[in-house]
C-alpha positions in Angstrom: 136.0 101.6 99.7 134.8 102.3 96.0 138.3 101.7 94.9 137.2 100.2 91.4 135.2 103.3 90.7 136.3 106.3 88.3 134.8 108.8 90.8 134.1 109.1 94.5 130.6 110.5 94.4 127.2 108.7 94.0 123.9 109.9 92.5 120.4 109.1 93.9 117.1 109.0 91.9 113.7 107.9 92.8 111.6 106.8 90.0 107.8 105.6 89.5 104.8 106.1 91.9 105.0 107.3 95.6 105.5 105.3 98.5 105.1 105.9 102.2 108.7 106.2 103.7 110.2 107.2 100.4 111.9 110.1 102.2 113.2 107.7 104.8 115.2 105.8 102.1 116.5 109.0 100.4 117.5 110.5 103.7 119.2 107.3 105.1 120.9 106.5 101.7 122.4 110.0 101.5 123.3 110.3 105.1 125.3 106.9 105.1 127.4 108.4 102.2 127.8 111.6 103.6 129.0 110.3 106.9 131.9 108.7 105.1 132.6 112.0 103.2 131.2 110.7 99.8 129.4 113.4 98.1 125.8 112.7 96.9 124.1 114.4 93.9 120.2 113.9 94.0 118.5 114.1 90.7 114.9 115.4 90.6 111.9 113.6 89.0 113.7 110.3 88.3 115.1 109.9 85.0 112.9 112.6 83.5 115.8 115.3 83.0 119.0 113.2 82.9 117.5 110.8 80.2 117.7 113.8 77.7 121.1 115.0 78.9 123.5 116.3 76.1 127.0 116.2 77.0 127.6 118.8 74.2 125.1 121.0 75.5 124.5 120.3 79.3 121.7 122.3 80.5 120.9 120.8 83.9 120.5 123.5 86.6 121.4 123.1 90.2 118.2 123.6 92.4 116.1 122.8 89.2 117.1 119.4 87.9 119.4 118.4 90.7 121.1 119.2 93.9 124.1 118.4 96.1 122.6 116.7 99.1 123.7 117.9 102.4 123.3 116.7 105.9 119.9 118.7 106.2 118.5 115.6 104.5 118.1 114.0 108.0 115.1 116.4 108.5 112.8 114.7 106.1 113.2 111.0 107.5 109.5 110.9 108.5 108.1 113.5 105.9 105.4 112.5 103.5 105.8 113.0 99.8 109.4 112.5 98.0 112.0 114.9 98.5 113.6 114.3 95.2 109.9 114.2 93.6 109.4 111.5 91.0 108.1 110.7 87.4 107.3 107.5 85.5 110.0 108.3 82.9 111.2 105.0 81.4 114.4 105.5 79.5 114.7 101.8 78.8 111.3 101.5 77.1 112.8 100.6 73.5 114.9 97.7 75.0 113.3 94.5 74.4 116.4 92.2 74.0 120.1 92.1 75.1 121.2 93.2 71.5 119.2 96.3 71.8 121.5 97.7 74.3 124.0 97.9 71.6 121.6 99.6 69.1 122.3 103.6 69.2 118.6 104.4 68.4 117.3 102.3 71.2 119.9 102.9 73.8 120.3 106.6 73.4 118.4 107.6 76.6 120.5 105.1 78.7 123.5 106.5 77.2 122.4 110.1 78.1 122.1 108.9 81.6 125.7 107.4 81.7 127.0 110.7 79.9 125.2 112.8 82.8 126.7 110.7 85.5 130.2 111.1 83.9 129.5 114.9 83.6 128.8 115.1 87.3 131.8 112.9 88.2 129.4 110.1 89.6 131.0 106.9 90.2 127.8 104.9 91.0 124.2 105.6 91.0 121.6 104.4 93.6 118.1 103.9 92.0 115.0 103.5 94.0 112.0 102.3 92.2 109.7 99.7 90.8 110.0 97.0 88.4 110.6 99.3 85.4 113.4 101.1 87.4 114.8 97.7 88.2 115.0 96.9 84.4 116.6 100.4 83.8 119.2 99.7 86.6 120.0 96.4 84.9 120.4 97.9 81.3 122.7 100.7 82.8 124.6 97.8 84.5 125.0 95.8 81.3 126.1 99.0 79.8 129.0 99.5 82.4 127.6 101.8 84.9 128.1 100.6 88.5 124.5 100.8 90.1 122.7 99.5 93.2 119.0 99.3 93.3 116.6 99.6 96.2 113.2 98.1 95.5 109.9 100.3 95.8 106.5 99.3 95.5 103.5 99.7 97.9 102.0 96.5 96.0 104.6 94.2 97.6 105.0 92.1 94.5 108.8 92.4 94.4 110.7 89.3 93.9 113.5 88.9 96.1 112.6 90.7 99.1 109.9 89.9 101.7 108.6 93.2 102.3 108.8 96.4 100.4 109.0 99.7 102.0 105.5 101.5 102.3 103.5 98.3 102.0 102.5 98.2 105.5 101.7 101.8 105.7 99.5 101.4 102.5 97.8 98.5 104.3 97.2 100.4 107.4 95.9 103.4 105.6 93.5 101.4 103.7 92.5 99.5 106.8 91.4 102.7 108.5 89.5 103.9 105.6 87.6 100.5 105.2 86.8 100.3 108.9 84.9 103.8 108.4 83.1 102.3 105.3 82.4 99.1 107.4 80.5 101.2 110.0 78.8 103.2 107.5 77.5 100.1 105.8 76.5 98.7 109.1 74.5 101.7 110.0 72.9 102.0 106.7 72.3 98.2 105.8 74.4 98.6 102.7 77.3 97.4 101.1 80.5 99.0 99.8 82.9 97.4 96.9 86.1 98.8 97.4 89.1 99.0 94.7 92.5 98.9 96.1 95.9 99.2 94.6 97.6 96.1 93.3 98.3 95.8 89.5 99.6 92.1 89.4 99.1 90.9 93.0 96.6 90.9 95.9 99.1 91.7 98.7 97.2 94.9 99.8 93.8 93.9 99.0 94.0 90.8 101.0 96.0 92.5 104.0 93.7 95.4 104.2 90.6 93.2 103.7 91.5 90.9 106.5 92.4 93.8 108.9 89.1 95.5 108.1 86.8 92.4 108.2 85.9 92.5 104.5 83.3 89.9 103.6 85.1 89.1 100.3 88.6 89.7 99.1 89.3 89.4 95.3 92.4 89.9 93.2 94.1 88.4 90.2 95.3 85.3 92.1 91.6 84.3 92.5 91.0 84.3 88.7 92.5 81.3 86.8 91.2 82.3 83.2 93.1 85.0 81.1 89.6 86.7 80.7 87.4 87.6 83.6 83.8 86.5 83.5 82.2 89.5 84.6 78.8 88.2 84.9 79.9 85.1 86.8 81.9 87.4 89.2 79.0 89.6 89.7 76.6 86.5 90.4 79.1 85.4 93.2 79.1 88.8 94.7 75.3 88.8 94.8 75.2 85.4 96.3 77.4 86.8 99.1 75.1 89.7 99.7 71.9 87.7 99.6 73.4 85.1 102.1 74.5 88.1 104.5 70.9 89.4 104.4 69.3 85.9 105.0 71.7 85.8 108.0 70.2 89.1 109.3 73.7 90.8 108.4 72.6 93.1 105.5 75.9 94.9 105.3 79.7 94.6 104.5 82.5 95.6 102.5 84.1 93.8 99.6 87.7 94.3 98.6 89.0 94.0 95.1 92.2 94.6 93.5 92.7 97.2 90.8 94.8 94.6 88.7 91.5 92.8 87.8 91.3 95.4 85.1 94.0 93.6 83.2 91.6 90.5 82.9 88.5 92.5 81.9 87.2 91.6 78.4 87.7 93.9 75.4 85.3 97.1 75.7 85.8 97.2 79.6 89.5 97.3 79.7 91.1 100.7 80.6 92.8 102.1 77.5 93.8 105.5 78.7 97.5 106.1 79.5 99.7 108.7 81.1 102.2 110.8 79.3 104.8 107.9 79.4 102.5 105.3 78.0 101.5 103.6 81.1 97.9 102.2 81.5 96.0 104.0 84.0 94.3 101.0 85.8 92.0 103.3 87.9 90.1 104.4 84.9 88.5 101.0 84.5 86.5 101.8 87.5 86.2 98.1 88.3 84.2 98.9 91.7 81.7 100.7 89.7 81.2 98.0 87.0 80.7 95.4 89.7 78.3 97.7 91.8 76.1 98.3 88.8 75.9 94.6 87.7 75.2 93.3 91.2 72.4 95.7 91.6 70.9 94.6 88.5 71.2 91.0 89.6 69.9 91.6 93.0 66.7 93.1 91.6 66.3 90.4 89.0 66.5 87.7 91.8 64.6 89.4 94.7 62.7 92.2 93.0 64.1 94.6 95.6 66.7 97.3 95.5 70.0 97.0 97.4 72.4 99.9 98.3 75.9 99.2 96.9 78.5 102.0 96.9 81.8 101.9 94.8 84.8 103.4 96.3 88.4 103.6 95.0 91.3 103.9 97.6 94.4 104.7 95.9 96.3 107.9 96.3 95.5 108.0 100.0 97.5 104.9 100.7 100.7 105.9 98.8 100.9 109.3 100.5 100.2 108.3 104.1 102.7 109.2 106.8 105.0 106.2 107.3 104.4 103.7 110.2 107.5 102.9 112.3 108.0 99.6 110.5 108.6 101.2 107.2 110.7 103.9 108.7 112.9 101.2 110.1 112.9 99.0 107.0 113.6 102.1 104.6 116.4 103.2 107.1 117.9 99.7 106.5 117.8 99.7 102.9 119.4 103.1 102.7 122.1 101.6 104.7 122.3 98.8 102.6 123.0 100.9 99.6 126.2 102.3 101.3 127.2 98.9 102.6 127.4 97.1 99.2 128.9 100.2 97.7 131.8 100.0 100.1 132.1 96.4 99.4 132.4 97.2 95.6 129.2 95.1 95.1 127.1 96.4 92.3 124.5 95.3 89.8 122.6 94.1 92.9 119.3 94.9 94.6 119.3 95.8 98.4 117.2 93.1 100.3 116.7 92.0 103.8 116.3 88.8 105.6 115.4 88.0 109.3 116.2 90.4 111.6 116.7 93.0 109.1 120.0 91.5 108.1 121.0 93.0 104.7 121.1 90.8 101.8 122.6 91.8 98.1 120.6 90.1 95.3 122.2 90.0 92.0 120.2 91.5 89.1 120.6 88.1 87.3 118.5 86.4 90.0 115.7 89.1 89.5 115.5 89.4 85.8 115.4 87.0 83.1 118.8 87.5 81.1 117.3 86.6 77.8 113.9 88.4 77.9 115.1 91.2 80.3 111.7 90.8 82.1 111.6 91.1 85.8 110.2 88.4 88.2 107.1 89.4 90.2 105.8 87.8 93.2 102.1 87.2 93.7 100.2 85.8 96.5 100.6 82.0 95.9 97.2 80.2 95.8 97.2 77.7 98.6 99.6 79.5 100.6 99.0 80.2 104.1 98.3 83.9 103.6 95.9 83.1 100.7 94.1 80.6 102.9 93.6 83.0 105.8 91.9 85.4 103.4 89.7 82.7 102.3 88.9 81.5 105.9 88.1 85.1 106.9 85.6 85.5 103.8 81.9 85.2 104.3 81.4 81.6 102.9 83.6 79.9 100.5 82.8 81.0 97.0 86.0 80.3 95.2 86.9 76.7 94.5 
């Protein structure tokens, strides 16, 4: 067990946006190691503090920057939030090619993390996070740090795993809110355009839209061109609304993915970033853009007014109490981290197959080893899931 490691202790970090069942994963991971007398150090706020670690002047304080996790972690399994908290610190941001890993100016923060692990006598690191965190895990692995990665994203666009923890909870939360908005639309003869999370793929938009009986569901997978034709899109939405009214059903909800912002023309694309340089997609207010354009087009075509209310559903979905499926999935992924550690299997991502059987997926299958870019998984156009959302939309407006 861990015979090839220099130290018999593991570190755990959680990085990136929150996700339901985050505490399940942290708890299960830690408990599986503690049950086998392997100490666990939990670092707060992802890589925020250890990426700036200075081995000549270590200033990390217990209870402030990290903690020695105990069996009390079992109490948080169903809690909301993130026990270790999180951040979007990206220590590998300057790495663009394999040779950059040897550049002392570009790899300094990655080297600091390795130094921090050595200082705390950590033999292996368990990272929990999205695609940027996966890339960081791969960099650290290539630089010699034993590491196991657990995939996290409510967007469910992770290559190499069928479902990511928190996804179905996020869908369930969005579904419930959207049903409320659907009832409001029906009562007031109006429409809601609802913007949902999903930077690169439409998994949440399609699933929540199907569950909440949306009359239309649109994500990046529906847009073939690099630049979204906003006017053409608004025209199609207007067609649907007028068709609904002509069929004596003058109400409905329309679900769109925030990732459409990435295809907006210049001038409409979001430019505001967080303190780590990540584009804030929600600032594009796509739902508002389309609501206003559709209202204008509707008035031009009919001479009448139509009530269309834009609504963003985001933070609510990633902070919801986890449903049982995600608690079981998260627990299994945490167990997987220990299992592969005990088998001296590193440089892998924990995944599951049928019946929650565990599978170790090598980083080499998830990341292009030349470009160092991660593979993403969208909803394939023409797949059964994509076809289902088409069949359940109001009319066929995508060809």
